[in-house]
N, C-alpha and C positions, 0 to 999 in steps of 0.2 A: 555284390558290387562287381562291376567288370572293369578291368585294367587293361589298357592297351600299351604295348611296348614294341619297339623295333629291336630285333635280335639278329645276329649274324646267321648266315646260311649254315655254318658249321654247328651253331647252337641249336638251330631248328632241326637239323638232321639228327643230332644227338638226342634231343627231346623226343622226336618221332620214333627213333629206334628204341629208346628206353621204354616208352609207353607201350609200344607194340610187343616187345619181348616180355614185359612184366604184366601185361594186361591191365594197365592202369589208365586213368583218365588224365589228360593233359592238365586240366584245372587242378586236380589233386596234387600232381607233381609240382606244378608251379607254386601253388599256395604253400605246400610243405617246405619247399626249398626257400622260398622268400621269407616265410616265418622263421625258419631255422636261422637264416642269415641275419635277419633283423634282431632276433633275440640274442644272437651271439655278439653282434655289434654293441648291444646295450649291456651285456654282461661282462665282456672282456675289455680291459683297458686298451685303448687304441694302439699303444706301442707294441702290443702282442698280436695284433691282427696282421697276418701276412697277405699281401695282395694276391689275387689269383694268377697274376702274370708278373714275373720278375724280369727286369732288364739287367742283363749281365754284360758289362763292358769287357773288352779284351784284358784289361788290367785286373779287374776283379776276378775274372775267370782264371787268370794266371795265379792269383792268390789262392784260389780254391785248389787248383791242381798242385801247387807247391805244398799246401797243408796236407793234402792226401798222400803226397809222396814222402812226407816227413816220417821217418821211422824211429825218431827218438822216443825215449821212455816218457810216459805221461808225467806231468808235474804233480807234486803233492796236492795242489788244489783240485786238479782234475780227478785224482784218485779219491779224494774226499767226496767230491760231487757225485762220483759214481759208486759211492759206498765202499771205498777201499778195494776196488776191483783189481 
């Protein structure tokens, strides 16, 4: 079966570069990637699927940088989660 899809120029360049470097066929790479993605979508609950592109607002980015700058000791719950590290 043949499937037609429109992809971005960046995706096309990435595909072309990958198949050339690895000596693969485009059809093989596309089918493998699509099958992997579809099987994952069916196997993993939706709330655990991370989109390939995340939009970060200035406020959410500030929350991330604040958390990274926090040098306080890990909470007991975090220590337990990490195996009492």
